[in-house]
C-alpha positions as CSV (number, residue, x, y, z in Angstrom):
1,M,-38.6,-3.7,-35.2
2,V,-38.8,-3.8,-38.9
3,N,-38.7,-0.4,-40.5
4,Q,-39.6,0.5,-44.1
5,D,-38.6,4.2,-43.6
6,P,-35.1,5.2,-44.7
7,Q,-35.6,7.9,-47.2
8,Q,-39.0,6.4,-48.0
9,L,-37.4,3.6,-50.0
10,P,-40.4,2.3,-51.9
11,I,-39.2,-1.3,-51.9
12,Q,-41.2,-4.2,-50.6
13,P,-40.2,-7.8,-50.9
14,N,-42.6,-10.2,-52.6
15,Q,-44.0,-12.0,-49.6
16,K,-45.6,-14.6,-51.8
17,S,-42.3,-16.2,-52.7
18,I,-39.5,-17.9,-50.7
19,E,-36.7,-15.4,-50.3
20,T,-33.0,-16.0,-50.0
21,V,-32.0,-13.3,-47.6
22,L,-28.6,-11.6,-46.9
23,A,-28.6,-9.6,-43.7
24,L,-26.0,-6.9,-43.2
25,D,-24.7,-5.3,-40.0
26,F,-23.1,-2.2,-41.5
27,G,-20.1,-0.5,-40.0
28,T,-17.5,1.8,-41.4
29,K,-14.7,-0.7,-40.8
30,K,-16.5,-4.0,-41.0
31,I,-19.8,-5.4,-42.3
32,G,-21.2,-8.5,-40.7
33,L,-23.2,-10.9,-42.9
34,A,-25.8,-13.6,-42.2
35,L,-27.7,-15.8,-44.6
36,G,-31.1,-17.3,-44.4
37,N,-34.4,-17.9,-46.3
38,S,-38.0,-17.0,-45.5
39,L,-39.2,-20.6,-45.6
40,L,-37.0,-22.1,-42.9
41,R,-36.6,-18.8,-41.0
42,V,-33.2,-19.8,-39.9
43,A,-30.3,-17.3,-39.9
44,R,-26.7,-18.4,-39.9
45,P,-23.6,-16.3,-39.7
46,L,-21.8,-16.1,-43.0
47,Q,-18.7,-13.8,-42.7
48,T,-17.5,-10.4,-42.0
49,I,-16.1,-8.2,-44.7
50,K,-13.4,-5.7,-43.8
51,H,-14.2,-2.5,-45.5
52,H,-11.0,-1.6,-47.5
53,S,-12.9,0.4,-50.1
54,N,-16.4,0.7,-51.5
55,D,-15.3,-1.2,-54.7
56,F,-13.8,-4.1,-52.6
57,T,-16.9,-4.3,-50.3
58,F,-19.4,-4.3,-53.2
59,Q,-17.3,-6.9,-55.1
60,Q,-17.5,-9.2,-52.1
61,I,-21.2,-8.7,-51.8
62,Q,-21.7,-9.2,-55.5
63,Q,-20.0,-12.6,-55.3
64,L,-22.4,-13.6,-52.5
65,V,-25.5,-12.3,-54.4
66,K,-24.6,-14.5,-57.3
67,A,-23.5,-17.5,-55.4
68,W,-26.5,-17.6,-53.1
69,E,-29.0,-16.0,-55.5
70,I,-30.0,-13.4,-53.0
71,T,-33.5,-12.0,-53.4
72,L,-33.6,-9.7,-50.4
73,F,-31.2,-7.6,-48.3
74,V,-32.1,-7.0,-44.7
75,V,-30.0,-4.1,-43.3
76,G,-29.6,-3.2,-39.7
77,L,-30.4,0.4,-39.1
78,P,-28.6,2.0,-36.2
79,R,-30.3,4.5,-34.0
80,H,-29.8,6.2,-30.6
81,P,-31.4,4.3,-27.7
82,D,-34.3,6.8,-27.8
83,G,-34.9,5.9,-31.5
84,H,-33.6,9.0,-33.1
85,A,-31.3,8.9,-36.0
86,H,-27.6,9.7,-35.8
87,E,-24.6,9.9,-38.2
88,M,-24.4,6.2,-38.6
89,T,-28.1,6.0,-39.4
90,N,-27.5,8.2,-42.4
91,R,-24.4,6.3,-43.5
92,C,-26.2,3.0,-43.3
93,T,-29.2,4.4,-45.2
94,R,-26.8,5.5,-48.0
95,F,-25.2,2.1,-48.0
96,G,-28.6,0.3,-48.3
97,N,-29.6,2.6,-51.1
98,Q,-26.3,1.7,-52.9
99,L,-27.0,-2.0,-52.4
100,H,-30.4,-1.6,-54.1
101,G,-29.0,0.6,-56.8
102,R,-26.1,-1.8,-57.7
103,F,-27.9,-5.1,-57.4
104,H,-31.6,-4.3,-58.0
105,V,-32.5,-6.4,-54.9
106,P,-35.1,-5.1,-52.4
107,V,-33.9,-3.7,-49.1
108,I,-35.7,-4.0,-45.8
109,W,-34.5,-2.1,-42.8
110,V,-34.5,-3.5,-39.3
111,D,-33.8,-1.6,-36.1
112,E,-30.5,-2.9,-34.9
113,R,-30.3,-1.2,-31.5
114,Y,-28.3,-3.3,-29.0
115,T,-27.6,-6.2,-31.5
116,S,-23.8,-5.7,-31.4
117,A,-23.8,-5.6,-27.6
118,T,-26.0,-8.7,-27.4
119,A,-23.8,-10.4,-30.0
120,N,-20.9,-10.2,-27.7
121,H,-22.5,-12.9,-25.6
122,R,-22.6,-15.3,-28.6
123,H,-19.7,-17.4,-29.9
124,G,-17.9,-16.6,-33.1
125,D,-17.6,-13.5,-35.2
126,I,-19.4,-10.7,-33.4
127,D,-20.3,-8.8,-36.5
128,A,-21.7,-11.8,-38.3
129,Q,-23.6,-12.7,-35.1
130,A,-25.1,-9.2,-35.0
131,A,-26.3,-9.8,-38.6
132,V,-27.9,-13.1,-37.5
133,M,-29.8,-11.2,-34.9
134,I,-30.9,-8.6,-37.5
135,L,-32.1,-11.4,-39.7
136,E,-33.9,-13.2,-36.9
137,Q,-35.8,-10.0,-36.1
138,Y,-36.9,-9.8,-39.8
139,F,-38.1,-13.4,-39.8
140,L,-40.1,-12.8,-36.6
141,S,-41.9,-10.0,-38.5
142,I,-43.1,-12.2,-41.3
143,P,-46.6,-13.7,-40.5
144,S,-46.5,-17.5,-40.6
145,H,-49.6,-17.7,-42.7
146,Q,-47.9,-15.9,-45.6
147,I,-45.1,-18.5,-45.7
148,A,-47.5,-21.4,-45.5
149,A,-49.6,-20.0,-48.3
150,S,-46.4,-19.5,-50.4
151,V,-45.5,-23.2,-50.0
152,L,-49.0,-24.5,-50.7
153,N,-49.1,-22.4,-53.9
154,G,-45.8,-23.8,-55.1
155,N,-43.9,-20.4,-54.9
């Protein structure tokens, strides 16, 4: 489920353009990353960053933002099975707010319940696969007619 809530972050992506999206599965030790764009709606695992320090993590993300010309972050928002927030929800929210503050790129939040558990059944890097699932959820939330109109209008 796509969620615009955390701390009422007033950021909406421009749905009339094709977005290059970086999805993040946030953890305190590792952050899984996936890449995709809103036209093809295909997510692919990119890598996992080991969190040595905030500076190191944000330097790694900055390189990706520049290299891939990222126009949107999609961040998985952890919650308890009943939907209530917990400590990691708050940490993830703070991380997403820092992403926006540092890179001035919009952030969309996606409910990530069970993505890591489900990613265990996929091959490869579990954290990056969880980020793929987060990004796939986001793409499923974009109405197809918005993307078709974007292409027809040359955006």
